C-alpha positions in Angstrom: 238.5 -41.5 95.3 235.0 -41.0 97.0 234.4 -37.7 98.6 233.3 -37.7 102.4 231.5 -34.2 101.8 228.5 -36.1 100.5 228.0 -38.3 103.5 226.5 -35.2 105.4 223.9 -34.5 102.6 220.1 -33.4 103.9 217.0 -34.7 102.5 216.5 -31.6 100.3 220.1 -31.6 99.1 219.9 -35.0 98.1 216.8 -34.6 96.1 218.3 -30.9 94.6 221.3 -33.0 93.3 219.0 -35.7 92.0 216.6 -33.4 90.0 219.6 -31.5 88.4 221.0 -35.1 87.5 217.8 -36.2 86.0 217.1 -33.0 84.3 213.5 -32.5 86.4 213.6 -28.8 85.8 210.3 -27.4 87.5 211.7 -28.7 90.5 215.4 -27.2 90.6 213.4 -24.0 89.8 210.9 -24.4 92.3 213.5 -25.6 94.8 215.8 -22.4 93.8 213.3 -20.0 94.0 211.6 -20.9 97.1 213.7 -22.8 99.4 215.3 -20.7 101.5 217.5 -23.4 103.4 219.1 -25.0 100.1 222.9 -24.9 99.3 222.9 -25.1 95.7 226.8 -25.8 96.0 226.6 -29.1 98.2 228.4 -31.9 96.2 227.4 -35.5 96.2 229.5 -38.4 97.2 231.7 -38.1 94.2 232.5 -34.5 94.6 230.4 -33.3 92.1 227.9 -30.4 92.3 224.3 -29.5 90.7 226.0 -27.8 88.0 228.7 -30.5 87.4 225.9 -33.0 87.4 223.8 -30.8 85.0 226.6 -30.3 82.4 227.5 -33.9 82.5 223.9 -35.1 81.6 223.7 -32.4 78.9 220.8 -30.4 80.6 221.1 -27.2 79.1 218.0 -25.8 80.7 218.7 -26.7 84.1 222.5 -25.3 83.6 220.7 -21.9 82.4 219.1 -21.8 85.9 222.0 -22.8 87.7 224.2 -20.3 86.4 221.4 -17.5 87.2 222.6 -17.9 90.8 225.4 -15.9 92.6 228.5 -17.0 94.3 227.8 -20.4 92.0 230.7 -23.0 92.6 233.0 -24.7 90.0 231.7 -22.7 87.4 235.4 -23.6 86.0 235.1 -27.2 86.3 231.9 -27.1 84.6 233.0 -25.3 81.4 235.8 -27.8 81.3 233.4 -30.6 81.5 231.4 -29.4 78.8 234.5 -29.0 77.1 235.2 -32.4 77.1 232.0 -33.9 75.9 231.4 -31.3 73.2 228.3 -29.5 74.3 228.4 -26.5 71.8 225.2 -24.8 73.6 226.5 -25.5 77.3 229.6 -24.0 76.6 228.5 -21.1 75.4 226.0 -20.5 77.9 228.6 -21.4 81.1 230.6 -18.4 78.8 227.9 -16.2 78.9 228.4 -16.2 82.8 229.7 -13.0 84.2 233.1 -14.5 85.7 234.3 -14.6 82.1 233.6 -11.1 81.4 237.2 -10.0 81.4 238.3 -13.1 80.0 241.1 -13.5 82.5 239.5 -16.8 83.4 240.0 -18.5 79.8 244.0 -17.6 80.2 244.7 -19.2 83.1 245.0 -22.7 84.5 243.2 -24.3 87.6 246.5 -24.1 89.4 247.2 -20.7 88.1 243.7 -19.5 89.8 244.1 -21.3 93.4 245.8 -18.2 94.8 242.5 -16.1 94.0 240.9 -18.2 97.0 237.5 -18.4 95.5 235.6 -21.8 94.4 235.6 -21.3 90.7 237.7 -24.5 90.6 237.4 -27.5 92.5 241.3 -27.0 93.7 241.3 -30.9 95.6 241.2 -34.2 93.2 237.7 -35.2 94.3 236.1 -32.6 92.6 237.3 -32.6 89.4 238.6 -35.1 86.9 241.0 -32.6 84.9 244.6 -31.9 85.3 244.8 -28.7 87.2 247.5 -27.5 84.2 244.7 -27.9 81.7 243.0 -24.3 80.6 239.6 -24.7 78.4 241.4 -23.7 75.4 243.6 -26.8 76.2 241.2 -28.8 76.5 239.3 -28.1 73.4 242.3 -28.1 71.4 243.0 -31.8 73.0 239.1 -32.9 72.0 239.7 -31.4 68.7 236.5 -29.4 69.2 236.7 -26.9 66.3 233.6 -24.9 67.4 234.6 -24.6 71.1 237.8 -23.8 69.7 236.6 -20.8 67.4 234.8 -19.4 70.0 237.1 -19.7 73.0 239.7 -18.0 70.5 237.1 -15.2 69.5 237.0 -14.7 73.4 240.4 -13.9 73.7 241.7 -17.4 74.8 245.4 -18.4 73.7 247.7 -21.3 74.3 251.0 -20.0 75.8 254.0 -21.6 74.3 255.9 -23.1 77.5 259.1 -21.6 79.0 262.5 -22.8 77.4 263.6 -26.0 78.9 266.7 -24.7 80.6 264.7 -21.6 81.4 266.0 -20.4 84.9 263.5 -18.0 86.0 261.4 -18.1 89.5 258.2 -19.6 88.2 259.9 -22.6 86.4 262.1 -23.0 89.8 259.6 -23.3 91.8 257.5 -25.5 89.5 260.3 -27.7 89.0 261.5 -27.6 92.9 257.9 -28.6 94.2 256.6 -30.9 91.8 258.9 -32.0 88.6 256.2 -34.3 87.3 253.3 -31.7 87.0 255.8 -29.4 85.9 256.4 -31.8 82.8 252.6 -32.9 82.5 252.2 -29.1 82.2 254.5 -28.7 79.5 253.2 -31.7 77.2 249.5 -30.5 77.7 250.6 -27.3 76.3 252.6 -28.9 73.6 249.6 -31.3 72.4 247.3 -27.9 72.3 249.5 -26.1 70.5 250.1 -29.2 67.9 246.3 -29.7 67.5 244.6 -29.8 64.3 242.0 -27.6 65.7 243.9 -25.2 67.1 246.8 -24.7 64.1 244.1 -24.1 61.6 242.1 -21.9 63.5 245.0 -19.8 65.2 247.2 -19.0 62.7 247.6 -17.3 58.9 249.7 -20.4 58.1 248.9 -23.3 59.8 251.2 -25.4 57.7 254.3 -22.9 58.3 253.2 -23.2 62.2 253.1 -27.1 62.1 256.4 -27.5 60.7 258.0 -24.9 63.2 256.7 -26.5 66.0 257.9 -30.0 64.6 261.1 -28.4 64.5 260.9 -27.1 68.0 259.4 -30.6 69.2 262.4 -32.3 67.8 264.9 -30.4 69.3 263.3 -30.8 72.6 263.2 -34.7 72.1 267.1 -34.7 71.3 267.7 -31.9 74.2 269.3 -34.3 76.3 271.0 -36.8 74.4 274.3 -36.3 77.5 271.8 -37.7 79.8 270.3 -40.7 77.7 273.3 -42.9 80.5 271.6 -42.0 83.2 267.9 -42.6 82.0 268.9 -46.2 80.8 270.4 -46.8 84.3 267.2 -45.3 85.8 265.0 -47.6 83.9 263.3 -50.3 86.3 264.8 -53.1 84.1 268.7 -51.4 84.2 268.3 -51.4 87.7 267.5 -54.6 88.3 270.5 -56.0 86.3 272.8 -54.1 88.0 271.7 -54.9 91.5 271.5 -58.6 90.4 274.9 -58.5 88.9 276.2 -56.4 91.9 275.0 -59.0 94.5 276.4 -61.8 91.7 280.0 -60.3 92.4 279.6 -60.3 95.6 279.1 -63.6 96.3 282.2 -64.5 94.2 284.0 -62.6 96.2 282.8 -64.8 98.9 283.9 -67.7 97.5 287.2 -66.1 96.5 287.7 -65.1 99.8 287.5 -68.8 100.9 289.4 -70.4 98.1 292.5 -70.2 99.3 291.7 -72.9 102.0 289.5 -75.2 99.6 292.9 -78.0 99.9 293.2 -77.4 103.8 295.1 -74.5 104.9 299.0 -74.6 105.6 299.5 -74.4 109.5 297.7 -76.6 111.3 295.8 -75.6 114.5 298.8 -75.9 116.7 301.2 -74.5 114.5 302.1 -70.6 114.4 303.8 -69.4 111.4 305.1 -65.9 111.0 307.1 -63.3 108.6 310.2 -63.4 111.0 311.0 -64.3 114.3 310.1 -61.3 116.4 306.3 -60.7 114.7 303.1 -61.4 116.7 301.2 -64.6 115.3 298.4 -62.6 115.7 299.2 -60.0 113.7 299.4 -62.3 110.4 296.1 -63.9 111.0 294.0 -61.0 111.9 294.8 -58.6 108.8 292.4 -58.4 106.2 292.9 -59.5 102.9 292.5 -57.8 99.8 288.8 -59.6 99.2 287.7 -58.9 102.7 288.3 -55.5 101.9 286.4 -55.6 99.0 283.2 -57.2 100.9 283.6 -54.7 103.1 283.1 -52.1 100.7 280.2 -54.1 99.3 278.5 -54.9 103.3 278.5 -50.7 103.5 277.1 -50.0 100.1 274.3 -52.2 101.1 274.0 -50.7 104.4 273.8 -47.1 102.6 271.2 -48.5 100.3 269.3 -49.9 103.7 269.3 -46.8 105.3 268.2 -44.6 102.4 265.5 -47.7 102.1 264.5 -46.9 106.0 264.7 -43.3 105.4 262.1 -43.2 102.2 259.5 -46.1 103.5 259.7 -45.3 107.4 260.9 -48.2 109.7 257.2 -49.6 109.9 256.9 -50.0 106.7 260.7 -51.3 106.3 259.7 -54.0 108.8 256.8 -55.4 107.1 258.8 -56.7 104.3 260.7 -60.4 105.7 263.1 -59.8 102.7 264.4 -56.4 104.3 264.4 -58.2 107.8 266.9 -60.7 106.3 268.8 -58.1 104.7 268.8 -56.1 108.1 270.2 -59.6 110.0 272.9 -60.5 107.4 274.0 -56.8 107.2 274.1 -56.6 111.2 276.2 -60.2 111.1 278.7 -58.9 108.6 279.2 -55.9 110.7 279.2 -58.1 114.2 281.9 -60.0 112.4 284.1 -57.2 110.5 284.1 -55.5 114.3 285.1 -58.3 116.8 288.1 -59.2 113.6 289.2 -55.4 114.0 289.3 -55.6 117.6 291.4 -58.5 117.6 293.7 -56.8 115.1 294.1 -53.8 117.5 294.6 -55.7 120.3 297.8 -58.2 118.0 298.8 -54.5 117.1 299.1 -53.4 120.4 301.0 -56.4 121.6 303.2 -56.0 118.4 304.1 -52.5 119.5 305.0 -53.5 122.9 307.3 -56.0 121.5 308.9 -53.9 119.0 309.7 -51.3 122.1 310.9 -53.5 124.7 311.7 -56.7 123.6 315.5 -56.6 122.4 315.9 -60.0 121.0 315.7 -61.2 117.4 313.6 -64.2 118.6 310.4 -64.5 120.6 310.7 -68.1 121.4 313.9 -66.9 123.7 312.0 -64.1 125.8 309.6 -64.5 128.4 306.5 -62.2 127.5 303.9 -60.9 130.1 300.6 -63.5 129.6 298.5 -60.6 128.1 301.3 -60.4 125.4 302.1 -63.8 125.2 298.7 -64.7 124.6 298.8 -63.0 120.6 301.5 -65.6 120.3 299.5 -68.8 120.8 298.9 -71.4 118.4 295.0 -71.8 117.4 294.5 -74.6 120.1 295.3 -72.2 123.3 293.1 -69.5 122.2 290.0 -68.7 124.6 286.4 -69.4 123.1 285.3 -65.8 123.3 288.3 -64.9 121.6 287.2 -62.2 119.5 288.9 -63.6 116.0 287.0 -66.9 116.8 283.5 -65.3 117.3 284.4 -63.3 114.2 284.9 -66.4 112.1 281.7 -68.1 113.6 279.5 -64.7 112.7 281.3 -64.6 109.3 279.9 -68.3 108.5 276.3 -67.5 109.3 276.8 -64.0 107.3 277.5 -66.0 104.5 274.7 -68.3 104.2 272.2 -65.8 104.6 273.8 -63.9 101.7 273.6 -66.9 99.2 270.3 -67.7 100.7 269.4 -63.7 99.4 269.5 -65.2 95.8 266.1 -66.3 96.2 264.7 -63.0 96.0 265.4 -62.8 93.0 264.1 -66.2 91.4 260.9 -64.9 90.5 262.2 -63.1 87.9 262.6 -66.5 86.0 259.5 -68.5 85.0 260.8 -72.1 86.1 262.4 -70.8 89.5 259.7 -68.6 90.4 257.1 -71.2 91.4 259.8 -73.2 92.7 260.8 -69.9 95.3 256.9 -68.9 96.0 256.7 -73.0 97.5 260.0 -72.4 99.0 258.3 -69.3 100.8 254.8 -70.9 101.6 257.4 -74.1 103.0 259.2 -71.5 105.2 255.6 -70.2 106.6 254.2 -74.2 107.5 257.9 -75.1 108.8 257.0 -71.7 111.5 253.6 -73.2 112.1 254.7 -76.3 112.6 257.6 -75.4 115.3 255.3 -74.3 117.5 253.8 -77.9 118.3 257.5 -79.2 117.7 259.3 -76.9 120.8 256.0 -77.9 122.7 257.2 -81.8 122.2 260.8 -81.7 121.9 261.3 -79.5 125.4 258.6 -82.0 126.9 260.9 -85.3 126.1 263.8 -83.0 127.1 263.2 -82.5 130.0 261.5 -85.6 131.5 264.8 -87.7 130.0 267.0 -85.4 131.9 264.9 -86.0 135.3 265.2 -89.2 134.5 268.9 -89.9 133.8 270.5 -86.3 135.4 271.4 -88.8 138.5 273.2 -91.6 136.5 276.2 -89.3 135.4 278.9 -91.4 134.7 277.0 -94.8 135.0 275.7 -94.9 131.5 277.8 -95.7 128.7 277.3 -92.7 127.2 276.5 -89.2 128.5 273.5 -88.7 126.6 270.4 -87.3 128.8 273.0 -86.6 131.8 272.6 -82.9 131.2 270.4 -80.5 129.6 273.1 -80.3 126.7 273.3 -83.9 126.3 269.5 -84.3 126.5 268.9 -81.8 123.9 271.7 -83.1 121.1 270.5 -86.5 121.5 266.7 -86.0 121.1 267.5 -83.7 118.1 269.6 -86.2 116.1 267.8 -88.8 116.9 265.3 -86.7 114.5 267.8 -87.8 112.0 268.1 -91.2 113.2 271.7 -90.2 114.5 271.0 -91.4 117.9 271.5 -95.1 119.2 269.4 -97.1 121.7 271.8 -97.5 124.1 271.3 -94.1 125.1 268.9 -95.6 127.8 271.0 -98.5 128.8 272.3 -97.7 132.3 275.2 -100.1 134.0 273.5 -101.1 137.0 270.7 -103.0 137.3 268.3 -100.6 137.7 265.5 -102.0 135.2 262.7 -100.0 136.3 264.5 -96.4 135.3 265.9 -98.1 131.8 262.0 -99.5 131.0 260.6 -96.3 131.4 263.4 -94.7 129.5 262.9 -96.7 126.8 259.2 -96.2 126.6 259.7 -92.3 126.7 262.6 -92.9 123.9 260.5 -95.1 121.7 256.9 -92.6 122.3 259.3 -89.7 121.3 260.5 -91.4 118.1 257.2 -92.2 117.0 255.0 -88.8 118.0 258.3 -87.0 116.2 259.5 -88.7 113.3 256.2 -91.0 112.5 253.3 -88.5 113.4 254.9 -84.7 113.4 257.4 -85.1 110.5 254.7 -86.6 108.1 252.2 -83.9 109.5 254.9 -81.3 108.4 255.6 -83.4 104.9 251.9 -83.0 104.3 251.9 -79.2 104.9 254.3 -78.7 102.4 252.6 -80.9 99.9 249.5 -79.5 100.4 251.0 -75.6 99.7 253.1 -77.0 96.7 249.3 -78.0 95.2 247.9 -74.9 95.5 250.8 -72.8 93.9 250.9 -75.7 91.6 247.3 -75.5 90.5 247.6 -71.3 90.1 251.5 -71.8 89.3 251.1 -68.9 86.1 249.1 -66.3 88.4 251.7 -66.9 91.4 254.8 -66.4 89.4 253.1 -63.4 87.7 252.1 -61.9 90.5 255.3 -62.1 92.2 257.2 -61.2 89.3 255.0 -57.7 89.3 255.8 -57.4 92.8 259.5 -58.0 91.9 259.5 -55.4 89.4 257.4 -52.4 91.5 260.3 -52.5 93.9 262.7 -51.0 91.1 259.9 -48.1 89.8 260.6 -46.1 92.9 263.0 -43.0 92.1 266.2 -43.4 93.8 268.9 -46.1 94.2 269.9 -46.3 91.0 273.7 -47.7 91.2 274.0 -50.6 92.9 276.8 -51.2 96.1 279.5 -50.6 96.2 278.8 -47.7 93.8 276.1 -45.7 95.3 278.9 -44.6 98.0 280.4 -42.5 95.8 278.3 -39.1 95.5 276.3 -38.2 92.2 276.1 -34.8 90.4 272.4 -35.0 91.7 273.2 -35.5 95.4 275.8 -32.3 95.0 272.7 -30.2 93.3 269.8 -31.7 96.1 272.6 -30.8 98.5 273.1 -27.1 97.2 269.1 -26.6 97.3 268.9 -27.4 100.6 271.6 -24.9 101.7 269.8 -22.3 99.7 266.5 -23.2 101.0 267.8 -22.9 104.5 269.3 -19.7 103.4 265.9 -18.3 102.3 264.3 -19.7 105.4 266.6 -17.9 107.5 266.4 -14.5 104.9 262.8 -14.6 105.4 262.9 -15.2 109.0 264.6 -12.1 109.6 262.2 -10.4 107.1 258.9 -11.4 108.3 257.3 -8.0 108.5 257.9 -7.4 104.5 256.6 -10.5 103.9 253.1 -9.7 102.6 254.3 -6.5 101.1 256.7 -8.8 98.7 253.3 -10.6 98.4 251.4 -8.0 97.2 254.1 -6.8 94.9 254.0 -10.4 93.2 250.1 -10.0 92.7 250.9 -6.7 91.1 253.4 -7.9 88.6 251.5 -11.1 88.2 248.7 -8.8 87.1 250.9 -6.3 84.9 252.3 -9.4 83.1 248.5 -10.5 82.7 247.6 -6.8 81.2 251.0 -6.8 79.0 249.9 -10.3 77.4 246.4 -9.0 77.2 247.5 -5.9 75.2 250.1 -8.0 73.2 247.3 -10.0 72.0 245.2 -7.2 71.0 248.2 -5.7 68.9 248.7 -9.0 67.8 244.9 -9.2 66.6 245.0 -5.7 65.0 247.9 -6.6 62.8 246.7 -10.0 62.1 243.2 -7.8 61.0 245.4 -5.2 59.0 247.2 -8.2 57.5 243.8 -9.5 56.3 243.0 -5.9 54.5 244.8 -7.1 51.6 245.2 -11.0 51.5 248.1 -12.3 49.5 247.3 -15.2 47.0 249.1 -17.0 49.3 247.1 -16.4 52.1 243.9 -16.7 50.0 245.0 -20.7 48.9 246.0 -20.8 52.6 242.5 -19.9 54.0 240.5 -21.8 51.7 242.5 -25.3 52.5 241.5 -24.8 56.7 237.8 -23.6 55.4 237.9 -27.1 53.5 239.8 -29.2 56.3 237.4 -27.8 59.1 233.9 -28.3 56.7 235.7 -32.2 56.4 236.3 -32.6 59.7 232.9 -31.3 60.8 231.3 -33.8 58.4 233.2 -36.7 59.6 232.3 -36.4 62.9 228.7 -35.9 61.9 228.4 -39.0 60.1 230.0 -41.1 63.1 227.8 -43.9 63.8 225.5 -43.4 67.0 227.7 -44.5 69.5 227.1 -45.2 73.6 227.3 -41.6 74.3 224.9 -40.2 71.7 222.4 -42.8 73.1 223.0 -41.6 76.7 222.3 -37.8 75.5 218.7 -39.2 73.8 218.1 -40.7 77.1 218.9 -37.5 78.9 216.6 -35.8 76.4 213.5 -38.1 76.7 214.1 -38.0 81.1 213.8 -34.0 80.3 210.8 -34.2 77.9 209.4 -36.5 80.9 209.8 -34.1 83.5 208.4 -31.0 81.5 205.3 -33.4 80.3 204.6 -34.3 84.2 205.2 -30.6 85.0 202.6 -29.5 82.0 199.8 -32.6 83.7 200.5 -31.6 87.3 199.6 -27.8 86.1 196.7 -29.0 83.6 195.2 -31.6 87.1 195.4 -28.8 89.4 193.4 -26.2 86.7 190.6 -29.1 86.4 190.6 -29.6 89.8 189.6 -25.7 90.0 187.0 -26.0 87.6 185.4 -29.1 89.1 185.4 -27.3 92.2 184.4 -24.0 91.2 181.0 -26.7 88.8 180.5 -28.1 92.3 179.8 -24.6 94.0 178.0 -22.9 91.3 175.7 -26.6 91.0 175.2 -26.2 95.0 174.1 -22.6 94.7 171.7 -23.7 91.7 170.3 -26.4 93.6 169.7 -24.2 96.9 167.9 -21.5 95.1 165.4 -24.0 93.7 164.4 -25.5 97.2 
C-alpha cells in the first residue's frame, strides 16, 4: 500500500509537498521559481505528488502554479481526482493544460496510454486510486457531475460502447487472455457510464429512447450466458463445498461397504483355503480387487489429482504450511502404498497361476508337488510370511481408513455446534504434542532402566515383562491404562534386592506417569477448552470463514472422481497453450520483423483514433444540422432534459453541509492564512526598511547638529 519512494525524500522535497498539501502559495511559488535542485514530481509515502495533493485539497492557485511547469507528471491522475471530488474550476484549469490540446488524452484510459511511455498517469497501484480502465468522461458520468460531463463533451470526449460479448478481435482476445477480470470490469464501468443520467441527458438527443435501447442491450447481456448457468452454480463457493462434502461422504460409505462382507465374520478361517475350482491358486482368489475397491481406487486417484493441482497452484512451501494438507498427503500415500502392495501380490499370484496352467496337467493341485515358490501361493493365511505384500497391504489399508474418517473433522467448522468442538480437538492435539516431549523422556528412561534390571532373568520370571526391550515397552505402555500387573517385577529366585528395586522403579513410574503427567495433560486440555469456550462464537466464525475461503479460489470445481474427466475448459486451455507455443515459435523465427510489426500496429491505432475523431466530427455536424430545424418532439425533449439537469443541480446545492465541505472550508481558511502571512511578511519587511531609513536620516541630522 505504501510507496517506498517517499522514504528517500530530501528536506526540500518534504517542505515542498507539505506546502502544496496545505496551500502555502508563497512557499510553493518561491520554490518553483528559485530552487534549481527541486524535483517537483517527487512523491510522498502514499505515492502522491504535489499536483495530486493540491488537487485533493482544492488549492486552485497551487494547482495553477504547478500546471505551468513543463514535464509535470500525474496530470491525468490529478484530473481524475478533481472529477471524483467535483472540483469544476480545477477541472477546467487542468483541461487547459497543453497535454489536452488535441483531445486524444480524454478518449484513452490509463491502460491504453501506458504504451506512450510517459508520466501522464501513474501506471502502478500506489500512485492512483482509480481503475486503469477509467477515462475522465466515464468517471464524471459515474459521479453524476453534470457540469464536468458537459465540459468534457465539448472537448470531444465520448464513452465508447464495449465490443460484443462474443467478439473475437485481437484486442478483446488479448485482454481476455491477459486478465479476464479487468476486461469484465472495464465493460461494466463503460456500461455504467453509458447508463448514467448525467451522460444520457447531455450526450443524446433523445435520452429516453437511448435509455430504453441501452436497457434492452443490458437485459440481453444479462441473459446471454443462460446455457452456462449450471457451471456458474457449481463454481460458487457454497456449491463447491457441498459437492466436495458429498463426494467425501460417498468415499467413506465405500470404505464401509468394502468391509461389510466381514461384519459377521469371514467365510474361511486362517488355516483354510477356498478356491473356485481345484486347479485355481488360492492367492489368485484372495488378491483380486472387488468392485468397491476399484471405486475406492478411482476416488483416491481423483483426490491425488486434486492435491497435485493444489501443490502446483500454491507451491510446495505454502502447501506444507496447512496441517490438513499433510493429513491428506499421508492418507493418500498410505492408500497408494496399500494398493501397490496388493497389486504386487496379485501379479505374483497370477504368475503362479500361469505356471500351473502351463505345466501342471493334473486337475487337482492337492495331488501335485509344486516348486516352493509356486506352492507358497497355495498356502492358507496361517503359513504366509510376515513380510507378505498382502499382509502389508491390509495393515496399511487399515491405517488409511482411520485417517480417512479423521478427515471429517475438516468440515465440522461449517456447523455451529460441532465447530467449537473441532477447534477444541485441534488445540488438544497441539497440547498432546507438547506433552509428548516430556512423556517420551520419562518413558524411555524407565524403559531402559527396567530392561537393564531384568534382562538377565529371561525365563526366571513369572512373565516375560522387562526381559527384552519390546516387552519392556509393552509393559510400561499398557500400565498407563492399568493393564499391567505387579507380578511383572517378581522373580522366581530369592533375589530380594533386585525385586525391591523393581518395585520402587515401577511404583515411581506409575506415580510419575499416571498421577503427575496424565493429570497435567488433562489440565492443559481443560485450559485450552476454557479459552475456546470464552470466545466460542468468535473462534467458530473465524474457523468457518477460513473454511469458506478455501473454496473461493478458482478451479477445483468438480470433486473426486469427476475431476479426472477432462472438462471443455481444460481442452480450451490446452488449445490456447498450443497456440501460444506456436506463436512464440513463429516470433522467434521472425525477430527481425518484430519492430516493423509494432510500428504498423501503432500506425493502425493512430489511424483508428483519427477515424473515430472524424466520425465524431461528422456526428456532431449531423446533430447540429438536425437542430437547425428542431421538431416538436425534439423541443419537448430538450425542455425535459434542461428541467432534469437544473433540478439535479438544485438538489445537490440544497444538500446539507457534510464532512467533505467542512474540510474544504478548513483548507480555504488555511490558504487564506498563508496568504495573510505572506502579506504580513511583506509589510513587516517594508516597515523594517522604513525604520532603517528613518534611523539613517536621524543619524545624519544628528551629526550635522554636532
